C-alpha positions as a printed Julia matrix, in Angstrom:
405×3 Matrix{Float64}:
   2.91   -5.74   23.52
   1.11   -8.56   21.83
   2.85  -12.03   20.84
   0.65  -14.55   18.81
   1.29  -17.98   18.92
   1.62  -20.05   15.72
  -1.7   -20.97   15.63
  -2.91  -17.13   16.22
  -0.53  -16.21   13.55
  -1.82  -18.53   11.21
  -5.67  -17.83   11.84
  -4.32  -13.99   11.49
  -3.0   -14.69    8.15
  -6.05  -16.6     7.11
  -8.2   -14.02    7.67
  -5.98  -11.45    6.06
  -6.02  -13.22    2.7
  -9.75  -13.71    3.07
 -10.08  -10.11    3.96
  -8.04   -9.36    0.56
 -10.07  -11.81   -1.6
 -13.3   -10.11   -0.2
 -11.6    -6.35   -1.33
 -10.42   -7.66   -4.56
 -13.91   -8.75   -5.4
 -15.69   -5.69   -3.95
 -13.41   -2.96   -5.15
 -13.67   -2.63   -8.94
 -10.31   -1.23   -9.64
  -8.45   -4.33   -7.57
 -10.42   -7.24   -9.36
 -10.01   -5.45  -12.95
  -6.45   -5.27  -12.42
  -6.13   -8.46  -10.67
  -4.23   -7.34   -7.6
  -3.02  -10.77   -5.6
  -5.15  -10.9    -2.65
  -2.27  -11.53   -0.46
  -0.81   -7.88   -1.48
  -4.19   -6.02   -0.7
  -4.83   -8.02    2.55
  -1.24   -8.02    3.56
  -0.53   -4.25    3.26
  -3.56   -3.09    4.93
  -2.59   -5.42    8.18
   0.64   -4.09    7.9
  -1.0    -0.14    7.69
  -2.81   -1.21   10.78
  -0.26   -2.73   13.03
   1.95    0.24   12.23
  -0.73    2.84   13.11
  -1.67    0.77   16.73
   2.44    0.73   17.47
   2.61    4.62   16.31
  -0.64    5.88   18.3
  -1.62    3.36   20.37
   2.14    1.82   21.67
   0.73   -1.38   20.76
   3.07   -3.89   18.94
   1.76   -6.87   17.58
   4.56   -9.82   16.97
   3.72  -12.82   14.82
   5.16  -16.17   14.82
   6.63  -16.7    11.31
   9.2   -19.71   11.68
   7.13  -21.88    9.52
   6.93  -18.99    6.68
  10.08  -20.77    4.71
   8.38  -23.94    4.77
   5.29  -22.78    3.11
   7.67  -21.36    0.21
   9.43  -24.74   -0.14
   6.14  -26.86   -0.48
   4.78  -24.35   -2.88
   8.16  -24.4    -5.06
   7.53  -28.63   -4.63
   4.01  -28.31   -5.76
   5.0   -26.61   -8.71
   7.72  -29.18   -9.79
   5.01  -32.0    -9.16
   2.69  -30.1   -11.86
   5.54  -29.5   -14.33
   5.26  -31.39  -17.56
   8.6   -31.44  -19.4
   6.6   -31.94  -22.53
   5.38  -28.3   -22.07
   8.46  -27.05  -21.38
  10.18  -28.78  -24.43
   7.15  -26.92  -26.16
   8.12  -23.67  -24.69
  11.93  -24.0   -24.66
  11.73  -20.79  -27.16
   9.99  -19.09  -24.77
  12.44  -19.36  -21.94
  15.59  -18.62  -24.5
  13.25  -15.73  -25.34
  12.86  -14.45  -21.73
  16.65  -14.84  -21.07
  17.59  -12.84  -24.07
  15.19   -9.8   -22.89
  16.63  -10.23  -19.19
  20.11   -9.95  -19.46
  19.44   -6.23  -21.53
  17.12   -5.54  -18.59
  19.26   -6.13  -15.69
  22.25   -3.73  -17.23
  19.04   -1.14  -18.04
  18.03   -1.26  -14.27
  21.38   -0.53  -12.98
  22.04    2.41  -15.12
  19.08    3.74  -14.29
  19.82    3.58  -10.88
  23.33    4.73  -11.4
  22.09    8.1   -13.27
  19.48    8.93  -10.91
  22.03    8.27   -8.12
  24.32   10.9    -9.72
  21.58   13.55  -10.18
  20.44   13.27   -6.57
  23.98   13.54   -5.23
  24.38    9.9    -4.01
  26.79    7.54   -3.79
  27.22    5.54   -7.0
  26.56    2.07   -5.35
  23.14    3.66   -3.69
  22.38    3.4    -7.86
  22.81   -0.3    -7.64
  21.18   -0.8    -4.24
  18.19    1.06   -6.11
  18.94   -1.31   -8.72
  19.28   -5.13   -9.4
  20.94   -5.68   -6.12
  17.73   -5.47   -4.21
  14.64   -5.0    -6.81
  15.96   -8.4    -8.79
  17.85   -9.82   -6.02
  15.87   -9.07   -3.33
  16.45   -9.11    0.61
  18.97  -11.61    0.59
  21.04  -10.66   -2.44
  20.8    -6.97   -0.85
  21.76   -7.89    2.87
  24.91   -9.59    1.4
  26.21   -6.44   -0.68
  24.93   -4.22    1.98
  27.26   -5.74    4.29
  29.83   -5.64    1.79
  29.54   -1.89    0.96
  29.26   -0.93    4.77
  32.75   -2.4     5.39
  34.4    -1.47    2.31
  32.83    1.78    1.74
  31.72    2.98    5.12
  28.06    3.74    3.76
  26.09    5.02    6.68
  22.7     2.89    7.38
  23.1     0.99    3.52
  21.53   -2.47    4.84
  18.57   -0.86    6.42
  18.33    0.94    3.02
  18.86   -2.26    1.06
  16.21   -4.21    3.06
  13.95   -1.04    2.65
  14.28   -0.8    -1.07
  13.66   -4.65   -1.28
  10.44   -4.27    0.7
   9.36   -1.06   -1.76
  10.1    -3.26   -4.82
   7.96   -6.13   -3.28
   5.12   -4.05   -2.75
   5.53   -2.32   -6.34
   6.11   -5.75   -8.04
   2.76   -7.48   -6.54
   0.62   -4.19   -7.41
   1.87   -3.88  -10.93
   2.16   -7.09  -12.25
  -1.45   -7.72  -12.6
  -2.59   -4.27  -14.54
   0.48   -4.77  -17.07
  -1.14   -8.18  -17.95
  -4.49   -6.65  -17.91
  -3.68   -3.98  -19.83
  -1.73   -6.0   -22.43
  -4.63   -8.42  -23.01
  -7.07   -5.92  -23.31
  -4.92   -3.52  -25.68
  -3.68   -6.45  -27.99
  -7.42   -8.02  -27.89
  -5.71  -11.29  -26.75
  -8.29  -14.18  -26.5
  -7.95  -15.61  -23.29
  -8.61  -19.46  -22.4
 -11.76  -18.76  -20.83
 -13.18  -16.74  -23.66
 -11.89  -19.58  -26.53
 -13.71  -22.26  -24.08
 -10.7   -24.04  -23.84
 -11.05  -23.72  -19.82
 -14.42  -23.65  -18.39
 -15.53  -21.5   -15.51
 -16.89  -23.64  -12.74
 -19.37  -20.54  -12.28
 -20.77  -20.74  -15.87
 -22.34  -23.82  -15.34
 -26.28  -24.05  -14.85
 -26.94  -24.61  -11.33
 -28.97  -28.15  -12.52
 -25.69  -29.24  -13.84
 -23.78  -29.2   -10.52
 -25.15  -32.4    -9.18
 -23.91  -34.14  -11.99
 -20.27  -32.7   -12.0
 -17.29  -34.95  -10.62
 -15.24  -33.19   -7.97
 -11.96  -32.07   -8.97
 -10.21  -33.76   -6.37
 -11.04  -36.3    -3.64
  -9.69  -35.84   -0.39
  -7.32  -38.77   -0.93
  -5.93  -36.88   -3.9
  -5.08  -33.85   -1.42
  -3.35  -36.32    0.8
  -1.1   -37.86   -1.59
  -0.22  -34.44   -3.09
   0.65  -33.35    0.43
   2.82  -36.61    1.01
   4.73  -36.17   -2.04
   5.42  -32.25   -1.63
   6.72  -33.03    2.01
   8.77  -35.44    0.16
  10.28  -32.87   -2.32
  10.61  -30.55    1.14
  12.95  -33.35    2.84
  14.71  -34.33   -0.19
  15.65  -30.51   -1.27
  16.25  -29.51    2.49
  18.62  -32.75    2.85
  20.29  -31.8    -0.51
  20.98  -28.36    0.36
  22.78  -29.22    3.39
  24.72  -31.77    1.65
  26.4   -29.39   -1.04
  26.16  -26.71    1.12
  29.78  -26.58    2.32
  31.03  -27.21   -1.32
  31.46  -24.59   -4.31
  27.92  -25.08   -5.52
  25.48  -22.89   -3.92
  21.68  -22.98   -5.15
  18.88  -21.93   -3.04
  16.79  -24.41   -1.1
  13.62  -23.96   -2.94
  15.62  -24.89   -6.22
  16.6   -28.2    -5.05
  12.55  -28.91   -4.14
  11.52  -27.47   -7.38
  13.98  -30.05   -8.94
  12.73  -33.03   -7.07
   9.31  -31.95   -8.0
   9.58  -32.01  -11.93
  11.91  -35.26  -11.24
   8.69  -36.9    -9.69
   6.29  -35.63  -11.93
   8.12  -36.73  -15.03
   9.26  -40.43  -14.07
   6.0   -40.84  -11.79
   3.66  -42.52  -14.56
   6.46  -45.12  -15.53
   6.58  -46.29  -11.42
   2.36  -46.1   -11.72
   2.81  -42.83   -9.54
   0.02  -40.47  -10.75
  -1.13  -37.23   -8.96
  -3.95  -34.88   -9.43
  -2.62  -32.06  -10.72
  -5.88  -29.77   -9.71
  -5.21  -30.72   -6.1
  -1.5   -30.21   -6.36
  -2.2   -26.53   -8.06
  -4.78  -25.74   -5.1
  -2.24  -26.87   -2.13
   0.59  -25.11   -3.97
  -1.84  -21.8    -4.31
  -2.37  -22.62   -0.4
   1.11  -22.45    0.42
   2.0   -19.38   -1.61
  -0.92  -17.49    0.01
   0.43  -18.18    3.23
   3.99  -17.37    2.57
   3.1   -14.07    1.11
   0.69  -13.29    3.32
   3.18  -13.48    6.24
   5.72  -11.59    4.05
   3.27   -8.47    3.66
   1.79   -8.46    7.09
   5.29   -8.26    8.86
   6.05   -5.41    6.35
   7.99   -2.39    8.51
   6.29    0.33    6.64
   7.06    2.78    9.45
  11.1     2.19    8.85
  10.51    2.11    4.83
   9.07    5.64    4.96
  11.71    7.04    6.96
  14.71    5.36    5.25
  13.33    5.9     1.82
  13.72    9.71    1.1
  15.88    9.86   -2.53
  15.63    6.27   -2.3
  12.07    6.08   -2.92
  12.33    8.55   -5.9
  14.63    6.0    -7.6
  12.02    2.81   -6.76
   9.66    5.0    -8.46
  11.37    5.9   -11.58
  12.37    2.25  -11.61
   8.96    0.89  -11.59
   8.02    3.1   -14.37
  10.93    1.8   -16.47
  10.16   -1.91  -15.45
   6.34   -1.79  -16.62
   7.3     0.05  -20.05
   9.81   -2.65  -20.69
   7.15   -5.79  -20.14
   4.97   -4.03  -22.32
   7.3    -2.84  -24.8
   9.91   -5.51  -24.94
   9.04   -8.62  -23.09
   5.67   -8.95  -24.1
   6.92   -8.74  -27.95
   9.81  -11.17  -27.53
   7.62  -13.68  -26.13
   5.33  -14.04  -29.02
   2.52  -11.55  -28.29
  -0.14  -14.29  -27.09
  -1.99  -15.03  -23.77
   0.87  -16.67  -22.26
   3.04  -13.67  -23.15
   0.65  -11.65  -21.26
   0.96  -13.61  -18.04
   4.68  -13.94  -18.24
   5.09  -10.37  -18.83
   3.05   -9.5   -15.46
   5.33  -12.27  -13.79
   8.58  -10.41  -15.48
   7.69   -7.37  -13.52
   7.19   -9.23  -10.2
  11.0   -10.52  -11.02
  12.17   -7.2   -11.75
  11.03   -5.22   -8.96
  10.23   -8.24   -6.57
  10.8   -11.88   -5.74
   9.88  -15.22   -7.64
   7.02  -15.57   -5.4
   5.65  -12.1    -6.19
   6.08  -13.11   -9.81
   4.11  -16.44   -9.68
   1.37  -14.45   -7.43
   1.04  -12.32  -10.02
   0.28  -15.15  -12.74
  -2.11  -16.86  -10.52
  -4.16  -13.88  -10.29
  -4.07  -13.16  -14.04
  -4.91  -16.83  -14.49
  -7.86  -17.24  -12.15
  -9.48  -14.78  -14.06
  -8.54  -15.44  -17.64
  -7.52  -19.27  -17.78
  -4.21  -21.35  -17.19
  -0.95  -20.51  -18.53
   1.05  -23.94  -18.21
   4.29  -22.61  -20.04
   4.53  -19.51  -18.08
   4.13  -21.67  -14.62
   7.28  -23.58  -15.6
   9.47  -21.13  -17.49
   9.17  -18.57  -14.68
   9.96  -20.83  -11.97
  13.08  -21.54  -14.01
  14.11  -18.2   -14.89
  13.32  -16.37  -11.43
  14.55  -19.3    -8.89
  17.89  -19.74  -10.38
  19.11  -18.26  -13.78
  18.19  -14.67  -13.15
  20.41  -14.91   -9.9
  23.18  -16.47  -11.75
  22.96  -13.55  -14.57
  22.54  -10.86  -11.81
  25.81  -11.75   -9.84
  27.66  -11.75  -13.3
  26.36   -8.35  -14.33
  26.92   -6.51  -10.8
  30.6    -7.89  -10.7
  30.9    -6.3   -13.9
  29.47   -2.83  -12.8
  30.86   -2.9    -9.4
  34.51   -3.53  -10.77
  34.61   -0.24  -12.85
  36.46    2.55  -11.11
  33.71    5.08  -11.08
  31.44    2.78   -9.11
  33.04    0.48   -6.7
  36.23    2.43   -6.9
  34.85    5.62   -5.52
């Protein structure tokens, strides 16, 4: 058994991210479809560690207690770059996204229930292979699995729920980029880089590099980190403050909200952040979070427990991909922002909000920024989707032929 310290674990994660970046540049398929570096590198690390455990008896344990901090800092940075003036302009997209999200929640559960029936499985397993784990993620999956185990006496359902959420996380990260890339090519979308709205740094002549002003100074990064830590401290405090009340919001939503507040009242108190420095800081935090998440996947357990559930998840991935291309993209105005949000919707529909944003970053790094997407998707994926999902699940579980079996 090899137990890595926090420093060693961070080093391993950074090496995994660099390895993923190298592969996404060198392997044409990965580059063409903008698969996130963290997904590629993390999966390879997980496969290697599983092989070492299976054939060499070597277990590798990472110190990951800092992982939640990375996610909270990331959402704080998202808030710190969220200009509400842009959200006002993109408000119609938020409404449109919510309008297509509700039917999708029903569709995903209906697909899961139908396949569970065809495979002679308990109907609740269809919901486990539906929005409980795919939209809800590991947390929602664990909560409902505990309930189903106690009330319905379904064996190994907690492990199956975790497996479903894990496989969905992988599918959501792998498919989001290709969906956006396909939409851009299929509909001949002009991207910001192509239109000249944003210039690539590597497109400048070498002689011009001497005169180019740095995008951010070291003091800009320190200021952004300082304020991001304020969102972390404030968000954690507010989460604990209301933790015992009827209001139940995820920690990262508090950090996001505080970040948005600081970003939009800052100019009135002479606080001006370098958005580029904050974006880079947020990207680093998200990369580390997803890197740790993918590195610690238990692929062996997932393979053993999946069985018919893997078939359900495969069909769900196909349905989600088609829904992104045929419904989400058309509802969101069929432009570049719509392609980015369609790839992100795949992350929300199969994985997590962090996966959705990683998909967006992979696309925007290649084609240019999508400011409305980076406000609409976190708001939808971090908060609104959970509320809608609980309502839909409550309605479906209450049906006698599902929860009453």
